[in-house]
C-alpha positions as semicolon CSV with decimal commas, in nm:
position;residue;x (nm);y (nm);z (nm)
1;M;8,378;9,501;11,922
2;S;8,683;9,306;11,867
3;T;8,884;9,141;12,184
4;D;9,144;9,506;12,280
5;H;8,970;9,566;12,580
6;Q;8,677;9,497;12,808
7;K;8,571;9,899;12,809
8;Y;8,473;9,809;12,468
9;S;8,237;9,482;12,577
10;T;7,859;9,508;12,377
11;E;7,748;9,471;12,737
12;N;7,914;9,794;12,881
13;Q;7,823;10,015;12,526
14;R;7,451;9,892;12,567
15;D;7,483;10,018;12,917
16;A;7,642;10,356;12,806
17;I;7,427;10,404;12,564
18;R;7,071;10,321;12,712
19;K;7,220;10,564;13,007
20;Y;7,238;10,821;12,731
21;A;6,870;10,768;12,579
22;D;6,719;10,779;12,895
23;Q;6,879;11,105;12,978
24;H;6,810;11,275;12,656
25;D;6,454;11,141;12,637
26;M;6,524;10,932;12,399
27;T;6,370;10,528;12,350
28;I;6,577;10,280;12,199
29;V;6,396;10,122;11,842
30;R;6,683;9,890;11,721
31;T;7,026;9,807;11,816
32;Y;7,319;9,725;11,537
33;A;7,638;9,510;11,694
34;D;7,964;9,418;11,519
35;E;8,092;9,139;11,804
36;G;8,431;9,021;11,830
37;K;8,501;9,182;11,510
38;S;8,811;9,356;11,399
39;G;8,719;9,777;11,307
40;L;8,963;9,729;11,068
41;S;8,773;9,692;10,765
42;L;8,453;9,694;10,701
43;E;8,469;9,290;10,600
44;G;8,246;9,115;10,844
45;R;8,110;9,398;10,972
46;N;7,704;9,292;10,822
47;G;7,585;9,541;11,208
48;L;7,757;9,816;10,999
49;K;7,648;9,748;10,705
50;T;7,249;9,650;10,747
51;L;7,324;10,011;10,927
52;I;7,351;10,198;10,622
53;D;7,185;10,020;10,423
54;D;6,886;10,069;10,679
55;V;7,027;10,523;10,715
56;Q;7,018;10,508;10,286
57;A;6,643;10,343;10,282
58;S;6,363;10,613;10,173
59;R;6,209;10,554;10,563
60;P;6,441;10,455;10,780
61;P;6,308;10,417;11,117
62;F;6,441;10,624;11,348
63;N;6,574;10,926;11,377
64;A;6,886;10,996;11,571
65;I;7,237;10,673;11,572
66;L;7,325;10,646;11,941
67;V;7,680;10,539;11,918
68;Y;7,905;10,503;12,255
69;D;8,272;10,690;12,100
70;I;8,443;10,787;11,785
71;S;8,632;10,447;11,733
72;R;8,356;10,248;11,751
73;W;8,267;10,320;11,326
74;G;8,631;10,181;11,349
75;R;9,017;10,191;11,361
76;F;8,997;10,269;11,025
77;Q;9,374;10,365;10,863
78;D;9,202;10,534;10,648
79;A;9,089;10,830;10,883
80;D;8,777;10,976;10,637
81;E;8,614;10,612;10,591
82;S;8,435;10,652;10,982
83;A;8,369;10,953;10,865
84;Y;8,204;10,911;10,539
85;Y;7,984;10,636;10,711
86;E;7,936;10,912;11,011
87;Y;7,820;11,176;10,702
88;L;7,539;10,918;10,508
89;C;7,388;10,940;10,833
90;R;7,393;11,285;10,843
91;R;7,290;11,348;10,492
92;A;7,014;11,141;10,555
93;G;6,929;11,398;10,813
94;I;6,948;11,186;11,108
95;R;7,176;11,286;11,401
96;V;7,479;11,072;11,546
97;H;7,508;11,123;11,946
98;Y;7,838;11,016;12,072
99;C;7,776;10,875;12,423
100;A;8,128;10,872;12,626
101;E;8,255;11,125;12,453
102;P;8,337;11,481;12,622
103;F;8,133;11,676;12,325
104;E;7,797;11,757;12,181
105;N;7,844;11,665;11,804
106;D;7,707;11,971;11,665
107;G;7,901;12,075;11,384
108;S;8,087;12,340;11,506
109;P;8,451;12,383;11,415
110;M;8,575;12,226;11,770
111;T;8,371;11,952;11,736
112;V;8,447;11,894;11,351
113;V;8,851;11,923;11,500
114;I;8,810;11,677;11,756
115;K;8,646;11,418;11,562
116;S;8,971;11,421;11,263
117;V;9,181;11,433;11,543
118;K;9,018;11,146;11,708
119;R;9,026;10,938;11,419
120;V;9,343;10,944;11,339
121;M;9,444;10,853;11,664
122;A;9,181;10,526;11,631
123;G;9,335;10,461;11,346
124;E;9,723;10,475;11,528
125;Y;9,646;10,296;11,804
126;S;9,541;10,011;11,534
127;R;9,950;9,999;11,380
128;E;10,085;10,068;11,706
129;L;9,875;9,768;11,899
130;S;9,913;9,525;11,583
131;N;10,322;9,630;11,618
132;K;10,308;9,536;11,962
133;V;10,121;9,211;11,900
134;F;10,343;9,118;11,616
135;M;10,686;9,144;11,840
136;G;10,496;8,950;12,103
137;Q;10,407;8,663;11,866
138;C;10,765;8,684;11,710
139;R;10,870;8,651;12,133
140;L;10,684;8,350;12,211
141;I;10,774;8,209;11,835
142;E;11,106;8,226;11,953
143;L;11,059;8,070;12,292
144;G;10,900;7,779;12,069
145;F;10,519;7,818;12,129
146;R;10,261;7,782;11,866
147;Q;10,109;8,073;11,769
148;G;9,732;7,931;11,613
149;G;9,722;7,712;11,231
150;P;9,564;7,378;11,249
151;A;9,859;7,098;11,390
152;G;9,835;6,932;11,065
153;F;9,912;6,552;11,020
154;G;10,068;6,355;11,276
155;L;10,042;6,625;11,489
156;R;9,857;6,770;11,792
157;R;9,805;7,083;12,005
158;M;9,911;6,995;12,338
159;L;9,783;7,251;12,597
160;L;10,048;7,387;12,884
161;D;10,056;7,608;13,206
162;D;10,233;7,913;13,233
163;R;10,544;7,639;13,445
164;R;10,563;7,454;13,117
165;Q;10,310;7,140;13,239
166;P;10,058;6,961;13,009
167;K;9,754;6,996;13,112
168;A;9,488;6,906;12,796
169;E;9,533;6,767;12,471
170;L;9,388;7,048;12,160
171;R;9,086;6,913;11,930
172;L;9,036;7,081;11,639
173;G;8,853;7,464;11,662
174;E;8,946;7,438;12,017
175;R;9,130;7,726;12,198
176;K;9,322;7,809;12,485
177;S;9,123;8,011;12,761
178;L;9,395;8,151;12,994
179;Q;9,570;8,405;12,859
180;T;9,866;8,233;13,064
181;D;9,884;7,918;12,871
182;R;10,073;7,804;12,589
183;V;10,008;7,641;12,277
184;V;10,308;7,335;12,181
185;L;10,339;7,056;11,906
186;T;10,369;6,709;11,952
187;P;10,337;6,376;11,836
188;G;10,031;6,290;11,727
189;P;9,860;5,911;11,744
190;A;10,112;5,665;11,707
191;E;9,957;5,473;11,316
192;E;9,990;5,890;11,224
193;V;10,373;5,925;11,311
194;A;10,405;5,563;11,114
195;A;10,246;5,763;10,863
196;V;10,427;6,094;10,848
197;R;10,764;5,849;10,811
198;Q;10,651;5,599;10,610
199;I;10,633;5,949;10,334
200;Y;10,944;5,983;10,353
201;E;11,090;5,684;10,336
202;W;10,885;5,580;10,039
203;F;11,006;5,964;9,877
204;V;11,388;5,909;9,999
205;H;11,510;5,574;10,010
206;N;11,269;5,399;9,729
207;R;11,218;5,724;9,454
208;R;10,869;5,724;9,465
209;S;10,682;6,055;9,333
210;E;10,449;6,239;9,547
211;Q;10,069;6,121;9,352
212;E;10,240;5,736;9,357
213;I;10,273;5,817;9,778
214;A;9,942;5,955;9,780
215;E;9,795;5,675;9,631
216;S;9,956;5,409;9,830
217;L;9,793;5,573;10,172
218;N;9,451;5,597;10,003
219;V;9,436;5,209;9,909
220;A;9,514;5,173;10,259
221;G;9,217;5,407;10,365
222;I;9,465;5,634;10,578
223;R;9,291;5,962;10,546
224;T;9,459;6,330;10,571
225;D;9,393;6,487;11,001
226;R;9,095;6,686;10,769
227;G;8,977;6,322;10,656
228;T;8,993;6,379;10,309
229;T;9,202;6,173;10,063
230;W;9,519;6,207;9,981
231;T;9,679;6,389;9,687
232;R;10,019;6,532;9,523
233;G;10,015;6,878;9,647
234;T;9,927;6,727;10,036
235;V;10,153;6,505;10,039
236;H;10,427;6,789;9,907
237;Q;10,314;7,006;10,200
238;I;10,424;6,775;10,503
239;L;10,739;6,669;10,275
240;I;10,807;7,040;10,284
241;N;10,707;7,160;10,623
242;E;10,994;7,199;10,916
243;K;10,701;7,157;11,183
244;Y;10,822;6,741;11,097
245;V;11,176;6,810;11,209
246;G;11,084;7,006;11,566
247;N;11,132;7,373;11,364
248;N;10,889;7,628;11,437
249;V;10,869;7,880;11,165
250;Y;10,653;8,219;11,142
251;N;10,650;8,510;10,912
252;R;10,609;8,341;10,672
253;T;10,350;8,514;10,567
254;S;10,159;8,872;10,679
255;F;9,838;9,031;10,632
256;K;9,916;9,351;10,879
257;L;9,641;9,513;10,954
258;K;9,378;9,362;10,687
259;Q;9,574;9,572;10,442
260;R;9,739;9,305;10,219
261;R;9,894;8,955;10,207
262;V;10,185;8,918;10,104
263;R;10,501;8,630;10,077
264;N;10,764;8,769;10,293
265;P;11,169;8,698;10,202
266;Q;11,337;8,377;10,415
267;E;11,512;8,634;10,590
268;M;11,228;8,790;10,750
269;W;11,106;8,493;10,893
270;V;11,109;8,448;11,227
271;R;11,193;8,089;11,358
272;A;11,288;7,895;11,656
273;N;11,486;7,536;11,554
274;N;11,476;7,220;11,780
275;A;11,125;7,356;11,993
276;F;10,900;7,021;11,934
277;E;10,977;6,672;11,957
278;P;11,060;6,616;11,601
279;V;10,852;6,276;11,406
280;V;11,070;6,270;11,138
281;P;11,487;6,296;11,128
282;Q;11,626;6,619;11,034
283;E;11,868;6,419;10,820
284;L;11,596;6,259;10,661
285;F;11,420;6,554;10,618
286;S;11,737;6,773;10,427
287;R;11,775;6,497;10,194
288;A;11,362;6,514;10,107
289;S;11,439;6,818;10,058
290;A;11,735;6,797;9,829
291;V;11,539;6,612;9,639
292;I;11,316;6,835;9,605
293;S;11,551;7,177;9,498
294;A;11,719;6,919;9,235
295;R;11,402;6,921;9,089
296;S;11,400;7,269;9,015
297;R;11,714;7,305;8,986
298;Q;11,781;7,122;8,700
299;L;11,513;7,293;8,461
300;D;11,650;7,625;8,367
301;D;11,407;7,885;8,279
302;S;11,301;7,814;7,953
303;D;11,214;7,481;8,118
304;M;11,023;7,533;8,348
305;L;10,808;7,790;8,130
306;E;10,751;7,526;7,816
307;R;10,600;7,255;8,155
308;L;10,383;7,562;8,217
309;R;10,285;7,599;7,927
310;D;10,215;7,241;7,844
311;L;10,001;7,215;8,123
312;R;9,792;7,509;8,021
313;D;9,743;7,371;7,695
314;R;9,625;7,002;7,842
315;T;9,436;7,166;8,137
316;G;9,321;7,508;7,963
317;A;9,348;7,650;8,315
318;L;9,626;7,691;8,579
319;S;9,625;7,755;8,955
320;G;9,945;7,717;9,230
321;L;9,716;7,401;9,337
322;L;9,678;7,294;9,004
323;I;10,045;7,301;8,969
324;D;10,119;7,083;9,249
325;E;9,933;6,829;9,147
326;Q;10,167;6,738;8,890
327;E;10,430;6,494;8,901
328;D;10,628;6,572;8,574
329;M;10,640;6,972;8,728
330;P;10,840;7,179;8,974
331;S;10,626;7,254;9,278
332;S;10,407;7,629;9,255
333;S;10,691;7,748;9,498
334;A;10,915;7,656;9,254
335;Y;10,810;7,862;9,056
336;R;10,738;8,199;9,256
337;T;11,053;8,215;9,396
338;R;11,257;8,133;8,979
339;F;10,969;8,409;8,797
340;G;10,925;8,641;9,119
341;G;10,572;8,510;9,162
342;L;10,264;8,271;8,999
343;V;10,147;8,586;8,774
344;R;10,466;8,692;8,656
345;A;10,530;8,320;8,559
346;Y;10,188;8,300;8,353
347;S;10,256;8,670;8,225
348;L;10,535;8,444;8,034
349;I;10,371;8,241;7,869
350;G;10,096;8,465;7,806
351;Y;9,831;8,341;8,015
352;V;9,558;8,553;8,182
353;P;9,436;8,350;8,464
354;R;9,044;8,248;8,343
355;R;8,851;8,448;8,612
356;D;9,018;8,766;8,524
357;Y;8,973;8,725;8,132
358;E;8,628;8,852;8,096
359;Y;8,667;9,111;8,331
360;L;8,975;9,187;8,115
361;R;8,723;9,176;7,783
362;I;8,459;9,412;7,904
363;N;8,691;9,687;8,071
364;R;8,864;9,654;7,716
365;A;8,524;9,729;7,603
366;L;8,410;9,998;7,815
367;R;8,719;10,166;7,791
368;E;8,626;10,176;7,396
369;R;8,320;10,258;7,448
370;L;8,412;10,627;7,691
371;P;8,520;10,763;7,374
372;E;8,157;10,763;7,205
373;V;7,990;10,866;7,593
374;L;8,136;11,151;7,628
375;S;8,099;11,259;7,214
376;E;7,756;11,204;7,284
377;V;7,753;11,428;7,585
378;V;7,944;11,705;7,411
379;F;7,712;11,732;7,146
380;G;7,430;11,698;7,386
381;L;7,565;12,038;7,547
382;R;7,678;12,227;7,233
383;R;7,352;12,159;7,081
384;S;7,165;12,354;7,305
385;G;7,398;12,644;7,232
386;I;7,607;12,584;7,491
387;S;7,978;12,671;7,534
388;L;8,253;12,430;7,602
389;H;8,607;12,334;7,612
390;R;8,730;11,959;7,665
391;D;9,077;11,848;7,787
392;E;9,250;11,638;7,578
393;E;9,441;11,401;7,833
394;S;9,149;11,444;8,146
395;D;8,856;11,457;7,921
396;L;8,726;11,687;8,192
397;I;8,489;11,936;7,984
398;T;8,391;12,230;8,143
399;V;8,066;12,428;8,004
400;N;7,985;12,828;7,953
401;G;8,384;12,846;8,138
402;E;8,199;12,807;8,477
403;F;8,133;12,467;8,557
404;T;8,360;12,152;8,468
405;V;8,213;11,776;8,426
406;S;8,331;11,415;8,431
407;V;8,147;11,136;8,250
408;V;8,271;10,796;8,423
409;L;8,153;10,429;8,328
410;A;8,017;10,181;8,562
411;R;8,071;9,807;8,386
412;C;7,708;9,573;8,505
413;L;7,808;9,276;8,749
414;R;7,586;9,013;8,830
415;T;7,590;8,849;9,224
416;S;7,586;8,480;9,295
417;G;7,187;8,494;9,335
418;G;7,101;8,665;8,976
419;A;7,090;9,028;9,096
420;F;7,239;9,300;8,932
421;R;7,505;9,587;9,095
422;W;7,694;9,835;8,988
423;R;8,059;9,961;9,162
424;I;8,109;10,362;9,065
425;R;8,474;10,514;9,100
426;F;8,492;10,855;9,112
427;D;8,807;11,059;9,005
428;T;8,806;11,288;9,262
429;S;9,119;11,440;9,127
430;L;8,966;11,584;8,889
431;R;8,785;11,742;9,173
432;P;8,481;11,817;8,891
433;D;8,151;12,036;8,995
434;I;7,931;11,727;8,847
435;T;7,993;11,371;8,765
436;V;7,806;11,247;8,510
437;A;7,803;10,805;8,595
438;V;7,709;10,651;8,324
439;R;7,499;10,309;8,424
440;M;7,560;10,013;8,167
441;A;7,312;9,750;8,114
442;A;7,391;9,369;8,122
443;D;7,536;9,344;7,756
444;Q;7,788;9,609;7,815
445;Q;7,663;9,811;7,524
446;H;7,389;9,998;7,578
447;I;7,336;10,315;7,835
448;L;7,084;10,170;8,116
449;D;7,106;10,504;8,278
450;F;7,240;10,790;8,425
451;Y;7,363;10,976;8,786
452;L;7,421;11,292;8,780
453;F;7,624;11,414;9,157
454;P;7,716;11,698;9,244
455;R;8,054;11,765;9,369
456;I;7,933;11,825;9,733
457;D;7,761;11,521;9,741
458;L;8,066;11,291;9,595
459;P;8,088;11,042;9,775
460;I;8,473;10,972;9,882
461;H;8,460;10,592;9,823
462;P;8,367;10,398;9,568
463;L;7,973;10,394;9,552
464;R;7,789;10,013;9,489
465;L;7,415;10,067;9,294
466;A;7,142;9,777;9,318
467;E;6,884;9,742;9,018
468;E;6,643;9,959;9,245
469;G;6,583;10,072;9,657
470;N;6,914;10,274;9,665
471;G;6,752;10,489;9,888
472;L;6,575;10,873;9,770
473;G;6,932;11,012;9,842
474;L;7,074;10,805;9,547
475;D;6,824;10,779;9,310
476;S;6,721;11,138;9,326
477;Y;7,059;11,172;9,100
478;C;6,897;10,893;8,859
479;F;6,807;10,964;8,537
480;D;6,703;10,805;8,215
481;T;6,829;11,092;7,989
482;L;7,045;11,327;7,980
483;D;6,790;11,641;7,955
484;A;6,879;11,734;8,297
485;L;7,226;11,801;8,253
486;Y;7,136;11,991;7,949
487;A;6,883;12,243;8,095
488;L;7,120;12,284;8,416
489;A;7,430;12,423;8,180
490;E;7,207;12,625;7,938
491;R;7,148;13,009;7,937
492;V;6,892;13,170;8,014
493;P;6,836;13,534;8,070
494;L;6,796;13,722;8,355
495;Q;6,462;13,879;8,364
496;L;6,342;13,557;8,273
497;A;6,529;13,341;8,527
498;A;6,431;13,569;8,796
């Protein structure tokens, strides 16, 4: 349940499911719920994740699953995702019943068509709702109302009723309780407002740097709105945020339907100027912005990249936060604007982020290892007297002109708890009859074991495997060697086979 409609409250769903169970002589032994969670992705859906884990266990403690309706799996933008989770249940021999749907989930062609349509409709509902919510939020921004997020140092959130009369000041973590209420920003305590104005005065009139200002605030015992000490970055954020002159700005970034977070160009921003009572005068804010912009304009591309290269050499790493903390460098936003993103700027000085370097090194080693593994598979098949053809472009192996084999490598990953995991991605575009998934050992050099997946049971999405206990449905395909594949491919006289 997210928060989209009262009929989907977990209490109503429980009542409907309990009634269905009573009518069909069933006993409910366990309940899985994701309360207050969006169905757009599996992220945060611990209830559904636990259900799938239990289903894939060797002996799940139930033999049927009752679901309120089709959309309760999720309103995924890929309609096949909810179908995949239902398929996992059916493959484990557990039947899925829909308590509020007007059809029996019996696997008939008409049922399959109806479920497919409803899955698409569930995803479309989320898209339409997203657009409506976005338009509504834009309208409220233009009317001068705040749309989420902390107020920030020197500001407070004021709750207004439907007549725009103040009701109460919202503390950190508090939210409005009535749909008709609205939130605006107001100046905070006098000492915080004075500190914000002092920051601008020091920066514009005294030409003090952000780092010097941060040190002065810390010496004075002033803390940020989160109770932390000041840094160059936190001072910089106050100097560039338009809310301190009363402007209400929205849609700087987008994360629609939980697909991908993007930074929007300024022409896509939604704004309402003079929406709030300003904390600093517009003229002072404009002069601060001009100083910050001039710092970047005075440097050409080569100068900016040289300073980025010097920072990399001094620290051994780069990040947006680290760049913002440097006194003699433009801000990270200046690099994004000038070079089309931080990653692009990094690439121009030959820097690969440290967190990705090991990943890239291992991937490169696996790419080099794949031809060796393919050659071993081909050698093993030919040793059994089998005729085969290997496509040089796709590496798809055709055995005896009858079925095809694809080989994929899975790197070994270590979790924060020290356990090993393997994530297997399948190239479904090749449509192989058998996929040989090779799990690499922790050293990424030696082979741990093999999984032989027939096309009929090939997962739609990447598969995540643990060291053991992946469930009978998966571990039955696990082999220490490829002898099973060679035996499967070997020709046998018809009389012997009979």
